[in-house]
Phi, psi and omega in degrees: 000149180284145178274175171082347176236130178229133183249137175254118176243157184241152176288337180214169167297147178061030177282340181124017181300308180301319181298312182294319177300316179300313180297315180294323178300316180291320179300313180291321179297322177301330182270009176084010179279134174280099188241146178224149175273161179205134171227112186303310182221129182233139170244109186197152176256358172263119184225171181223155175265130183273167181289343176265015170080026177244192185230131176224170177297145183299324182299324180288331174293321177294318178296323175298320177300320179298334178271354185077028184242155166282140180295146182226150182298333179293343181286343178208080188291336178235117177237124178253122181248102183302134174235018178180182181286338185233004183223166182205153168281132182259124179245118184248120182047047171092352185239134179290130180248354178139178179261141178219145168275177187298321181294315180296320180293324177303319178289338182273351190298334179298316177292320178299319179300319180297320178294321179299312181294321179299313181295316179298319180299319178295319179295318180299324181286341185255342186229161180277333182214141177237123177254118190255138176254127174283186182227132180060235181226144177288350182269008178282086192295337177289346181249011186291323183297127178061030181297134174237000188260335185229248185294332176301319176290313183302320180287327180295324182255359177058059180242153175287160184231135168255133180258124181250142180226147184261109182287340181293339177283338186091154176071032188296322181290323176295321179299314183291308183294320179294321177298313178301319184297332182270000177268157174288168181300318181291325178290320176301318180296333182286337179287116186266349181165178186235150168233133175257131189248152170064046179275135175243142173106199185274119183299335180301330180288345182261343191299320181297324177293321178295319178299316179298318182297317180293320179292320183290322185260339185074018182234147185279149166274116186275356176155164178234112179277132179286162172290117183263095183298132176077006179294133179245112167234137182300134187287144176295317182205306188296148174298150182304140178293323190245146176271125182268114176219155176203143176082172181291131183296335183294342182265004191249157170278131182270116181242126183236135179232120172293145182243083180289170186301327184247036175303136179234154178049046177290354172296344173309330189262000179303317178298331177280322177301325185264002185281127184291346181255010184239129170265097188257142174208139166276143178243116183267191183297137175064018174265148179294137178277114186278162172299147182212155170273325182225128172250135178237124174272122188276176171294161183211142174278338178227084192297315183295317180295319180289330175294319175301319179298315180301316180296317181296332180273358178090012185287329183299310179292325179295320180294318179295321176295318178303316180290322178300327180270012173092008179289161180256153184224131175238137171245124180252122175055252177302324176295326174296316180300322181297337185287344183275188182285326186202155173236120182252134177230071186293335183262002182066042182295316184252337182199205176295143178304143180158196180216161180223147175286132177273190182278348178055040176264342174229145184277085183194166175221156182235137174240128177278127183246161187295325183273118180281141176273119181229113179197147168272140189227157175221153177171212181218149169298136180297324178259111177100332173080014178298139184290129183251133165229141181183205182207156178242135173220099181198149175263347185281142170243121187253135181224151175149166182302331183300333184285353177293341176243083187291156175273327184225136174253101181274165180297328184263336184189164172277150185224144169074196183205150173235126184296156182301326181274359176076010182270337189236131178231134177229145182203154173270354187278118172276155175084013183304316188283355179287336176278127182299317182294319179294317178300315177303313184295315183288324178289325175294319176301325181280352174118004180276129179266150177052053183290135175223086183283140175293163173278098186295323180295320177294322178297318179295319177296318180296324179293318178296318179294320178298318177297314180298321176300317179295319178298316179296322184284322193251352180248157178279082183296317176303319179294321179292320179296324178297326177296334177276357180069028185251156177234089180232163178288124181245000000 
């Protein structure tokens, strides 16, 4: 097998692949290794803008941070952003090339495979080690043909694989043994060992099972990662499992975000979820809409469809009632577009060509255009002047009188809108709440007194370091380094 590339595959989705890659990247970076993350194919609605002006999965941007790198499009050459139950927007090396259903994408995989190998080759030439994240499970036999996400990639570049399984789900030994059984003989040989994730309790109770697993498979268990309570890593796609709250709710600002089917970049709200002065909640389908001080309409991959969902769930009348009682409203990206009179999609960018009536809360309209806007931005809040850093990912171009009073003054252009009565704010800028000053300013605008926002960037760094400490403590790092063909001090 070739050295310098190591792949992490999971027995299931959300087994801990992203987590382990992030931890290993930080561990190797601490040792002075020039290491980079890589995910051949990602399906996710949380994305990031790279320094070379493209779009990749959010998890790979976090992994780049763990390596001390700026994110690059080569770190995730194929990104699939679902815009329906059977279709997705295909992003190749950072650029959207169009929408495809599963059958059309299957036929496109030869070109996608070439892009994956090209990106990986460039990373190998620039870095000493590449830590690769698989997608879903390699045992999904219906997806084996022309696979580029798991064993198909591993066999193409001839790299070893570590298989990770989540014991917190239950059935961990069945997951591991069953996954191996569904692999081909050459793929089984490629699995160099196992990691068990999210273990709670006394490890002594697990040892007999580990001994059996090693004897049965002939492969080593490279470590057991404990359940790290309160660990915060930005999610690849799924909404957070756990609600983060602390302290008495009576002292908090109540922030509510509807969670429509195609919510995107919900990592925008992580600083609020973790804020000690905020009672934050996502509201899903058929859930009661609670009273709130601040309602935020999130980004969406299918704005018109998600607007229909909001109406069907009763959000339009709830928002108007919220505003009548003096509540504040923010629209982010797709949520900003919903605030206008209409959303036009003449080219069928997100769905069938057509248009939808907006909420008519701001005097503006949006048209989705073929060229997506991708950029990292800097500027200031128009009200108060707090320094803004963030990013834009949108196909919509918004026009109308409401934009004469912008929400954000960026270095390159004015953005968004603030209503005349000061109750409604809309913007295309993602990542607003990551800035402590901006978070303070917006929460004070929403009614929170004596705001003291945490340093979200420091919290994210501390979480990566905490994860790396656990990886160093509980995994066989010398054995993992040997799989990379490296000789470093461990």
